[in-house]
GUFIBA-625073 format. One record per residue (C-alpha): residue number from 0; residue in one letter; y, z, x. Coordinates in steps of 0.05 Angstrom, whole numbers. Layout:
N
R  resi  resn   north      up    east
R   NUM     A       Y       Z       X
...
//
This chain:
671
R  resi  resn   north      up    east
R     0     X    2118    1828    2302
R     1     X    2126    1755    2282
R     2     X    2103    1730    2214
R     3     X    2042    1698    2247
R     4     X    2026    1763    2282
R     5     X    2030    1802    2217
R     6     X    1985    1751    2182
R     7     X    1935    1755    2239
R     8     X    1935    1831    2240
R     9     X    1923    1833    2164
R    10     X    1864    1786    2172
R    11     X    1835    1828    2228
R    12     X    1843    1891    2187
R    13     X    1808    1861    2127
R    14     X    1750    1838    2171
R    15     X    1743    1907    2203
R    16     X    1747    1943    2136
R    17     X    1695    1897    2104
R    18     X    1648    1912    2161
R    19     X    1659    1987    2162
R    20     X    1656    1992    2086
R    21     X    1588    1958    2088
R    22     X    1563    2006    2142
R    23     X    1587    2067    2104
R    24     X    1574    2050    2031
R    25     X    1512    2007    2036
R    26     X    1475    2028    2099
R    27     X    1496    2101    2100
R    28     X    1505    2089    2175
R    29     X    1580    2088    2190
R    30     X    1605    2066    2258
R    31     X    1673    2100    2252
R    32     X    1698    2163    2219
R    33     X    1734    2171    2152
R    34     X    1801    2182    2187
R    35     X    1793    2119    2229
R    36     X    1774    2079    2167
R    37     X    1832    2108    2128
R    38     X    1880    2091    2184
R    39     X    1859    2018    2182
R    40     X    1865    2018    2106
R    41     X    1933    2051    2108
R    42     X    1957    2000    2159
R    43     X    1934    1943    2116
R    44     X    1966    1973    2054
R    45     X    2032    1979    2091
R    46     X    2029    1906    2114
R    47     X    2013    1882    2044
R    48     X    2066    1925    2012
R    49     X    2118    1894    2059
R    50     X    2088    1824    2051
R    51     X    2060    1817    1980
R    52     X    2042    1744    1994
R    53     X    1988    1768    2042
R    54     X    1949    1804    1988
R    55     X    1883    1768    1975
R    56     X    1831    1780    1921
R    57     X    1779    1800    1973
R    58     X    1824    1850    2008
R    59     X    1795    1920    2014
R    60     X    1859    1945    1982
R    61     X    1839    1908    1919
R    62     X    1769    1931    1920
R    63     X    1737    1997    1907
R    64     X    1692    1995    1960
R    65     X    1629    1960    1991
R    66     X    1565    1920    1964
R    67     X    1498    1956    1944
R    68     X    1431    1944    1978
R    69     X    1382    1900    1940
R    70     X    1318    1941    1946
R    71     X    1330    1976    1878
R    72     X    1350    1943    1811
R    73     X    1425    1933    1804
R    74     X    1465    1967    1749
R    75     X    1535    1945    1729
R    76     X    1581    2003    1712
R    77     X    1616    1992    1645
R    78     X    1675    2031    1672
R    79     X    1685    2023    1748
R    80     X    1673    2084    1791
R    81     X    1739    2082    1829
R    82     X    1753    2110    1898
R    83     X    1814    2152    1916
R    84     X    1876    2147    1958
R    85     X    1885    2203    2008
R    86     X    1937    2256    2024
R    87     X    1933    2300    2086
R    88     X    1995    2343    2081
R    89     X    2035    2380    2029
R    90     X    2090    2328    2036
R    91     X    2042    2270    2021
R    92     X    2015    2305    1960
R    93     X    2085    2319    1933
R    94     X    2103    2246    1947
R    95     X    2043    2224    1905
R    96     X    2069    2266    1846
R    97     X    2139    2236    1855
R    98     X    2109    2166    1854
R    99     X    2074    2181    1788
R   100     X    2138    2206    1757
R   101     X    2175    2143    1780
R   102     X    2120    2098    1753
R   103     X    2120    2133    1685
R   104     X    2196    2129    1683
R   105     X    2191    2054    1690
R   106     X    2141    2056    1633
R   107     X    2193    2093    1590
R   108     X    2164    2163    1598
R   109     X    2217    2210    1624
R   110     X    2201    2280    1651
R   111     X    2125    2279    1638
R   112     X    2092    2347    1636
R   113     X    2035    2345    1685
R   114     X    1975    2391    1686
R   115     X    1929    2382    1745
R   116     X    1854    2393    1756
R   117     X    1835    2411    1828
R   118     X    1762    2402    1847
R   119     X    1724    2408    1913
R   120     X    1709    2340    1943
R   121     X    1634    2345    1954
R   122     X    1608    2306    2014
R   123     X    1549    2275    1978
R   124     X    1529    2213    1939
R   125     X    1567    2193    1875
R   126     X    1521    2184    1815
R   127     X    1528    2160    1742
R   128     X    1482    2189    1688
R   129     X    1474    2152    1621
R   130     X    1450    2188    1559
R   131     X    1434    2154    1493
R   132     X    1428    2199    1432
R   133     X    1424    2258    1479
R   134     X    1367    2231    1522
R   135     X    1375    2214    1596
R   136     X    1358    2140    1601
R   137     X    1389    2115    1666
R   138     X    1420    2139    1731
R   139     X    1455    2096    1782
R   140     X    1490    2103    1848
R   141     X    1563    2085    1854
R   142     X    1548    2025    1899
R   143     X    1612    1985    1906
R   144     X    1644    2019    1846
R   145     X    1626    1962    1799
R   146     X    1552    1951    1814
R   147     X    1505    2007    1835
R   148     X    1430    2017    1841
R   149     X    1382    2044    1789
R   150     X    1353    2110    1816
R   151     X    1332    2140    1749
R   152     X    1262    2156    1775
R   153     X    1289    2201    1830
R   154     X    1345    2234    1789
R   155     X    1294    2257    1738
R   156     X    1264    2302    1792
R   157     X    1329    2342    1803
R   158     X    1327    2407    1764
R   159     X    1403    2411    1755
R   160     X    1405    2345    1716
R   161     X    1392    2355    1641
R   162     X    1340    2307    1613
R   163     X    1364    2322    1542
R   164     X    1432    2342    1515
R   165     X    1440    2377    1448
R   166     X    1494    2354    1400
R   167     X    1509    2295    1444
R   168     X    1547    2232    1423
R   169     X    1509    2166    1415
R   170     X    1528    2144    1486
R   171     X    1550    2190    1542
R   172     X    1561    2174    1615
R   173     X    1567    2234    1662
R   174     X    1591    2227    1733
R   175     X    1580    2273    1792
R   176     X    1558    2282    1864
R   177     X    1486    2290    1889
R   178     X    1483    2336    1949
R   179     X    1439    2381    1990
R   180     X    1460    2452    2005
R   181     X    1468    2472    2078
R   182     X    1412    2523    2072
R   183     X    1364    2472    2041
R   184     X    1385    2420    2092
R   185     X    1368    2467    2149
R   186     X    1301    2484    2118
R   187     X    1284    2410    2107
R   188     X    1300    2393    2179
R   189     X    1259    2452    2204
R   190     X    1198    2429    2164
R   191     X    1206    2357    2188
R   192     X    1213    2379    2260
R   193     X    1149    2422    2254
R   194     X    1113    2361    2226
R   195     X    1136    2317    2283
R   196     X    1182    2276    2239
R   197     X    1254    2255    2255
R   198     X    1307    2301    2227
R   199     X    1369    2280    2186
R   200     X    1438    2278    2217
R   201     X    1474    2314    2161
R   202     X    1465    2335    2088
R   203     X    1499    2273    2060
R   204     X    1451    2226    2097
R   205     X    1392    2269    2074
R   206     X    1415    2264    2001
R   207     X    1431    2190    2004
R   208     X    1365    2173    2039
R   209     X    1325    2214    1989
R   210     X    1357    2187    1926
R   211     X    1342    2115    1948
R   212     X    1268    2127    1959
R   213     X    1221    2085    1917
R   214     X    1170    2142    1907
R   215     X    1198    2198    1863
R   216     X    1147    2247    1892
R   217     X    1186    2246    1957
R   218     X    1251    2262    1920
R   219     X    1216    2318    1882
R   220     X    1196    2352    1948
R   221     X    1268    2351    1974
R   222     X    1318    2402    1947
R   223     X    1374    2361    1917
R   224     X    1426    2385    1868
R   225     X    1487    2358    1830
R   226     X    1558    2378    1813
R   227     X    1587    2342    1753
R   228     X    1660    2321    1758
R   229     X    1675    2276    1699
R   230     X    1657    2231    1641
R   231     X    1657    2155    1642
R   232     X    1640    2118    1578
R   233     X    1631    2160    1515
R   234     X    1623    2139    1443
R   235     X    1635    2184    1383
R   236     X    1676    2238    1416
R   237     X    1745    2240    1447
R   238     X    1781    2287    1495
R   239     X    1855    2299    1504
R   240     X    1847    2313    1578
R   241     X    1800    2315    1637
R   242     X    1798    2391    1635
R   243     X    1772    2389    1563
R   244     X    1718    2340    1585
R   245     X    1696    2387    1641
R   246     X    1694    2445    1592
R   247     X    1650    2404    1545
R   248     X    1603    2388    1602
R   249     X    1598    2462    1620
R   250     X    1582    2479    1548
R   251     X    1526    2427    1546
R   252     X    1487    2451    1607
R   253     X    1518    2406    1659
R   254     X    1533    2437    1726
R   255     X    1608    2441    1738
R   256     X    1636    2481    1796
R   257     X    1662    2548    1771
R   258     X    1721    2545    1819
R   259     X    1751    2481    1790
R   260     X    1821    2500    1767
R   261     X    1871    2476    1715
R   262     X    1940    2481    1747
R   263     X    2010    2474    1719
R   264     X    2055    2464    1779
R   265     X    2058    2427    1846
R   266     X    2061    2493    1882
R   267     X    1996    2516    1850
R   268     X    1962    2452    1870
R   269     X    1984    2460    1943
R   270     X    1961    2533    1942
R   271     X    1893    2514    1914
R   272     X    1882    2459    1965
R   273     X    1899    2505    2022
R   274     X    1853    2558    1993
R   275     X    1794    2509    1992
R   276     X    1810    2489    2063
R   277     X    1810    2562    2085
R   278     X    1742    2577    2053
R   279     X    1710    2511    2072
R   280     X    1667    2542    2126
R   281     X    1640    2596    2079
R   282     X    1612    2548    2027
R   283     X    1538    2533    2022
R   284     X    1552    2458    2015
R   285     X    1596    2410    2054
R   286     X    1664    2389    2027
R   287     X    1715    2344    2062
R   288     X    1775    2356    2017
R   289     X    1800    2371    1947
R   290     X    1806    2320    1890
R   291     X    1869    2329    1848
R   292     X    1874    2294    1781
R   293     X    1924    2290    1725
R   294     X    1888    2321    1666
R   295     X    1922    2285    1608
R   296     X    1880    2223    1592
R   297     X    1937    2186    1559
R   298     X    1980    2195    1621
R   299     X    1920    2171    1662
R   300     X    1919    2108    1620
R   301     X    1993    2096    1628
R   302     X    1991    2108    1703
R   303     X    1934    2058    1710
R   304     X    1902    2034    1774
R   305     X    1931    2001    1836
R   306     X    1883    1961    1878
R   307     X    1820    2003    1884
R   308     X    1853    2071    1870
R   309     X    1875    2106    1806
R   310     X    1948    2127    1808
R   311     X    1930    2191    1772
R   312     X    1883    2221    1824
R   313     X    1885    2234    1899
R   314     X    1841    2266    1952
R   315     X    1873    2319    1996
R   316     X    1832    2307    2060
R   317     X    1820    2365    2107
R   318     X    1839    2359    2180
R   319     X    1783    2329    2222
R   320     X    1740    2372    2266
R   321     X    1749    2371    2342
R   322     X    1707    2400    2399
R   323     X    1710    2401    2474
R   324     X    1653    2373    2516
R   325     X    1641    2339    2583
R   326     X    1649    2264    2594
R   327     X    1586    2249    2633
R   328     X    1594    2173    2641
R   329     X    1632    2112    2617
R   330     X    1590    2051    2600
R   331     X    1606    1981    2575
R   332     X    1582    1935    2519
R   333     X    1593    1860    2514
R   334     X    1627    1833    2451
R   335     X    1614    1767    2417
R   336     X    1670    1732    2454
R   337     X    1651    1763    2521
R   338     X    1700    1821    2516
R   339     X    1676    1885    2549
R   340     X    1683    1949    2509
R   341     X    1678    2018    2541
R   342     X    1642    2077    2508
R   343     X    1634    2149    2528
R   344     X    1569    2184    2545
R   345     X    1580    2257    2528
R   346     X    1545    2323    2542
R   347     X    1514    2334    2472
R   348     X    1560    2375    2428
R   349     X    1553    2399    2356
R   350     X    1613    2374    2316
R   351     X    1619    2379    2241
R   352     X    1545    2386    2229
R   353     X    1518    2333    2277
R   354     X    1501    2329    2350
R   355     X    1548    2279    2385
R   356     X    1526    2243    2449
R   357     X    1566    2178    2447
R   358     X    1638    2162    2428
R   359     X    1683    2101    2425
R   360     X    1736    2088    2478
R   361     X    1764    2025    2444
R   362     X    1786    1983    2503
R   363     X    1803    1990    2577
R   364     X    1878    1996    2565
R   365     X    1867    2053    2516
R   366     X    1820    2084    2567
R   367     X    1875    2080    2621
R   368     X    1928    2105    2573
R   369     X    1887    2168    2558
R   370     X    1874    2179    2632
R   371     X    1801    2196    2623
R   372     X    1756    2208    2683
R   373     X    1681    2219    2690
R   374     X    1669    2293    2695
R   375     X    1729    2312    2653
R   376     X    1725    2360    2595
R   377     X    1750    2319    2536
R   378     X    1771    2330    2464
R   379     X    1722    2296    2416
R   380     X    1744    2283    2345
R   381     X    1697    2276    2286
R   382     X    1716    2274    2212
R   383     X    1654    2266    2169
R   384     X    1627    2208    2211
R   385     X    1570    2193    2257
R   386     X    1605    2160    2316
R   387     X    1666    2199    2340
R   388     X    1723    2183    2387
R   389     X    1749    2214    2450
R   390     X    1822    2235    2439
R   391     X    1843    2258    2508
R   392     X    1825    2302    2567
R   393     X    1820    2375    2548
R   394     X    1877    2422    2568
R   395     X    1880    2432    2644
R   396     X    1828    2378    2657
R   397     X    1879    2336    2693
R   398     X    1893    2395    2740
R   399     X    1822    2395    2767
R   400     X    1827    2384    2843
R   401     X    1760    2347    2848
R   402     X    1777    2299    2791
R   403     X    1745    2231    2799
R   404     X    1780    2164    2806
R   405     X    1805    2126    2745
R   406     X    1748    2085    2715
R   407     X    1750    2010    2723
R   408     X    1715    1955    2684
R   409     X    1651    1931    2717
R   410     X    1657    1875    2768
R   411     X    1594    1844    2739
R   412     X    1572    1838    2666
R   413     X    1524    1895    2648
R   414     X    1482    1846    2607
R   415     X    1476    1784    2651
R   416     X    1505    1805    2719
R   417     X    1556    1749    2718
R   418     X    1622    1766    2755
R   419     X    1674    1788    2704
R   420     X    1745    1763    2697
R   421     X    1809    1792    2667
R   422     X    1854    1741    2632
R   423     X    1927    1756    2641
R   424     X    1941    1759    2566
R   425     X    1880    1801    2546
R   426     X    1868    1876    2538
R   427     X    1795    1862    2555
R   428     X    1758    1844    2618
R   429     X    1712    1787    2600
R   430     X    1642    1761    2616
R   431     X    1654    1686    2622
R   432     X    1580    1668    2614
R   433     X    1574    1632    2547
R   434     X    1499    1644    2545
R   435     X    1502    1717    2564
R   436     X    1445    1751    2525
R   437     X    1490    1809    2504
R   438     X    1543    1760    2480
R   439     X    1492    1717    2443
R   440     X    1464    1780    2410
R   441     X    1533    1798    2384
R   442     X    1544    1727    2358
R   443     X    1477    1726    2323
R   444     X    1487    1795    2294
R   445     X    1554    1773    2267
R   446     X    1526    1708    2238
R   447     X    1474    1744    2195
R   448     X    1522    1800    2174
R   449     X    1553    1814    2106
R   450     X    1616    1774    2096
R   451     X    1587    1720    2140
R   452     X    1520    1688    2121
R   453     X    1496    1754    2091
R   454     X    1422    1746    2107
R   455     X    1386    1805    2076
R   456     X    1333    1836    2121
R   457     X    1365    1814    2187
R   458     X    1405    1866    2224
R   459     X    1420    1882    2297
R   460     X    1349    1908    2311
R   461     X    1316    1847    2281
R   462     X    1363    1799    2317
R   463     X    1347    1834    2383
R   464     X    1273    1829    2368
R   465     X    1278    1755    2355
R   466     X    1317    1744    2419
R   467     X    1268    1783    2461
R   468     X    1210    1744    2432
R   469     X    1244    1679    2452
R   470     X    1246    1654    2380
R   471     X    1322    1651    2371
R   472     X    1376    1630    2419
R   473     X    1430    1603    2372
R   474     X    1445    1613    2298
R   475     X    1412    1547    2281
R   476     X    1346    1572    2309
R   477     X    1343    1623    2252
R   478     X    1332    1566    2203
R   479     X    1271    1541    2242
R   480     X    1234    1607    2239
R   481     X    1167    1608    2202
R   482     X    1132    1665    2168
R   483     X    1074    1656    2217
R   484     X    1121    1668    2276
R   485     X    1150    1731    2245
R   486     X    1082    1759    2229
R   487     X    1067    1760    2304
R   488     X    1124    1811    2312
R   489     X    1121    1886    2302
R   490     X    1139    1911    2232
R   491     X    1130    1843    2198
R   492     X    1075    1834    2147
R   493     X    1059    1774    2105
R   494     X    1105    1794    2048
R   495     X    1165    1816    2091
R   496     X    1159    1754    2135
R   497     X    1159    1707    2076
R   498     X    1217    1743    2044
R   499     X    1258    1740    2108
R   500     X    1246    1666    2116
R   501     X    1267    1655    2044
R   502     X    1330    1696    2053
R   503     X    1348    1655    2113
R   504     X    1337    1590    2074
R   505     X    1379    1616    2016
R   506     X    1438    1628    2063
R   507     X    1444    1553    2074
R   508     X    1483    1550    2009
R   509     X    1534    1603    2027
R   510     X    1606    1581    2016
R   511     X    1637    1538    2070
R   512     X    1689    1590    2086
R   513     X    1634    1641    2103
R   514     X    1603    1591    2152
R   515     X    1670    1583    2188
R   516     X    1674    1658    2194
R   517     X    1601    1664    2216
R   518     X    1599    1614    2273
R   519     X    1642    1657    2318
R   520     X    1711    1624    2323
R   521     X    1761    1671    2355
R   522     X    1818    1689    2309
R   523     X    1780    1666    2247
R   524     X    1763    1724    2202
R   525     X    1737    1722    2131
R   526     X    1803    1705    2099
R   527     X    1824    1653    2150
R   528     X    1755    1621    2143
R   529     X    1763    1617    2068
R   530     X    1834    1588    2075
R   531     X    1811    1535    2124
R   532     X    1754    1516    2077
R   533     X    1801    1510    2017
R   534     X    1850    1467    2056
R   535     X    1801    1419    2091
R   536     X    1742    1421    2042
R   537     X    1691    1397    2094
R   538     X    1672    1408    2166
R   539     X    1685    1335    2184
R   540     X    1756    1340    2158
R   541     X    1767    1404    2197
R   542     X    1738    1375    2261
R   543     X    1784    1315    2255
R   544     X    1846    1357    2244
R   545     X    1901    1367    2295
R   546     X    1930    1435    2313
R   547     X    1992    1417    2272
R   548     X    1949    1402    2211
R   549     X    1910    1467    2220
R   550     X    1975    1505    2225
R   551     X    1992    1485    2153
R   552     X    1935    1530    2130
R   553     X    1960    1596    2098
R   554     X    1957    1653    2148
R   555     X    1952    1608    2209
R   556     X    2007    1606    2260
R   557     X    2018    1557    2318
R   558     X    1980    1597    2371
R   559     X    1922    1610    2325
R   560     X    1920    1537    2304
R   561     X    1918    1514    2376
R   562     X    1863    1563    2393
R   563     X    1821    1542    2333
R   564     X    1831    1469    2350
R   565     X    1809    1481    2422
R   566     X    1746    1518    2401
R   567     X    1726    1465    2351
R   568     X    1733    1412    2405
R   569     X    1687    1451    2452
R   570     X    1621    1416    2466
R   571     X    1579    1478    2456
R   572     X    1613    1494    2389
R   573     X    1604    1421    2366
R   574     X    1531    1424    2385
R   575     X    1521    1488    2344
R   576     X    1556    1456    2284
R   577     X    1513    1394    2288
R   578     X    1451    1436    2297
R   579     X    1468    1476    2235
R   580     X    1482    1412    2197
R   581     X    1414    1385    2218
R   582     X    1377    1445    2189
R   583     X    1413    1436    2122
R   584     X    1469    1488    2123
R   585     X    1523    1470    2072
R   586     X    1588    1448    2105
R   587     X    1631    1428    2045
R   588     X    1670    1467    1993
R   589     X    1649    1452    1921
R   590     X    1689    1462    1857
R   591     X    1761    1448    1839
R   592     X    1817    1459    1889
R   593     X    1855    1525    1886
R   594     X    1912    1529    1836
R   595     X    1876    1492    1781
R   596     X    1864    1525    1714
R   597     X    1895    1531    1644
R   598     X    1957    1566    1672
R   599     X    1966    1524    1735
R   600     X    2039    1515    1753
R   601     X    2063    1568    1704
R   602     X    2105    1628    1725
R   603     X    2101    1693    1686
R   604     X    2142    1757    1688
R   605     X    2113    1822    1660
R   606     X    2156    1877    1630
R   607     X    2142    1941    1590
R   608     X    2075    1972    1574
R   609     X    2021    1928    1543
R   610     X    1976    1962    1491
R   611     X    1910    1948    1526
R   612     X    1920    1913    1593
R   613     X    1951    1948    1652
R   614     X    2002    1909    1692
R   615     X    1951    1899    1747
R   616     X    1898    1873    1699
R   617     X    1947    1825    1667
R   618     X    1969    1799    1735
R   619     X    1897    1788    1758
R   620     X    1879    1749    1696
R   621     X    1941    1705    1700
R   622     X    1929    1690    1774
R   623     X    1854    1677    1762
R   624     X    1875    1624    1711
R   625     X    1920    1590    1762
R   626     X    1986    1621    1742
R   627     X    2037    1659    1784
R   628     X    2069    1727    1769
R   629     X    2140    1737    1792
R   630     X    2181    1800    1795
R   631     X    2245    1774    1764
R   632     X    2266    1728    1706
R   633     X    2300    1662    1722
R   634     X    2308    1593    1693
R   635     X    2243    1575    1729
R   636     X    2204    1628    1690
R   637     X    2156    1597    1639
R   638     X    2138    1660    1601
R   639     X    2157    1733    1597
R   640     X    2102    1779    1573
R   641     X    2133    1840    1539
R   642     X    2103    1905    1518
R   643     X    2133    1972    1496
R   644     X    2199    1994    1529
R   645     X    2211    1926    1562
R   646     X    2280    1939    1592
R   647     X    2330    1888    1618
R   648     X    2280    1834    1634
R   649     X    2270    1820    1560
R   650     X    2345    1815    1549
R   651     X    2351    1766    1606
R   652     X    2293    1724    1580
R   653     X    2326    1720    1512
R   654     X    2392    1701    1544
R   655     X    2359    1645    1584
R   656     X    2316    1623    1524
R   657     X    2252    1637    1562
R   658     X    2192    1642    1515
R   659     X    2169    1714    1503
R   660     X    2096    1732    1491
R   661     X    2062    1796    1469
R   662     X    1993    1815    1494
R   663     X    1955    1775    1440
R   664     X    1998    1714    1458
R   665     X    1979    1721    1532
R   666     X    1906    1728    1515
R   667     X    1910    1666    1472
R   668     X    1936    1626    1532
R   669     X    1881    1654    1576
R   670     X    1826    1637    1526
//
């Protein structure tokens, strides 16, 4: 791949991961499985590891997750609730341990003695409980790891959560997983079915949906429980290790799984993970892996965090579940640029606790490569997700003598009946109709989505409703909606209509980069939109720019620049931009240009272990102040920040007369 191709792929991956993170963490309605998401994340991590200059502050690798919904009060976690990197094999787990040893060696700790805690990875909803002077005062969801939702009223109804803790420190934060047992889940669904209500897809969705209810009486009537797995903030008491913290929780009436083990060797960890995998089907609750943590809290501190993941913990993920079923039909959806996407209609099959009827087929080239035919028995893969994928025909399916013909993309668009075309350089057959209703729906759905204009209360169903009512044709039409118009539609009352109109109006002030992402320019994802906004500062400057000027934007290559330039010159795109301008949407970037700040133009090198800041934290703070962090010392280095066990970089700095700072000196510059 060329440099431009790598940059483009990284931008695409970030866009996809932002979308899927939102679906999973915020809506509890994922579109892809954990393994598919992890594959995208691993691919992005690999690209950024090989190309550090492509790492952006908004990258999912630097985040811990997705944004919370706004229907419940927000709570900021004093200590972030981090997510975990994954291992799927014994080799990957041993490689994680080797990486920890190597990192600690660089920190000056040779031959560390690890003890590990292995815990079942409960497939539920992560929760933080706060106690003050032994009294339960607040409970919050994990949210995006930094900001969650206040669900205290519902957590108080769960019998396994203590409302009072004897001999407790002044402040105690307990973390765990809310879940519903398989037996209780089956009973709940039976009762709902008998009452004529819709059933839940799986225990995790039942637990997540229940804990976010506004009425605690509903939560009280549903059988939720909690396993505790750790302590966050605590005042007045200290622990040497994670295992000691779990023992303290057990002794103080918190529910800790009795099968959590303290292990001394790598072999014991592997054996324990395989044992959990073996007994997975016999448990009365769902697990999707095993969490392995270094117990020693000082080693945890020295290992620190990289991106969104702690170095000192990992999740051994179990292999995904597969089943065989019949491929009954192949149907097609229209994308926002007219691209046709195939999906599978399956004979319903129960996979991993849910009934699967539909599955993704990605694109027509993938469909041909897998040699799938209508009527085939196929292998369906599902790993803790709602929408699965078709892997391949089942064994011997290709030998069936009455096998159908290979599927072909439709000759006419399934949405507007326009004859389709297949560009020579595309993996997609296209609908060329720019006003195709299906295509317009996808564009509008994208415009209102998180990461774009982020209009709360408008999703794919609401967009379709507005289209069908003839109220919205383009994105600019959204800003002309009135509460009176919305109140004529189903499910809109006076309050919800007024709130939706206000949310739409508020989105006019979204950053310029979001607008460039939202309006539907091919090749322009969230990061490229932000980079274009930073470079050109206004829509008028961007519209006047040549392809060569656009190419000077970080992350934009010559082909992408030419494509962006062509789209911005298109009459229909120009009309949309002018229409959005007319309704008051902001089209300029405010604030100082990038690179300004107290450390602008300064280059730093970090060495050794700082007393409070991790290397990642120090780097983030320097870069946020406009500085740059380099890996090696040279005459161009402005400062070396040295902690304990600094190594050869300090010697070279002294030899080159480069100023050396300790942590207080760095903090003084940042102040």
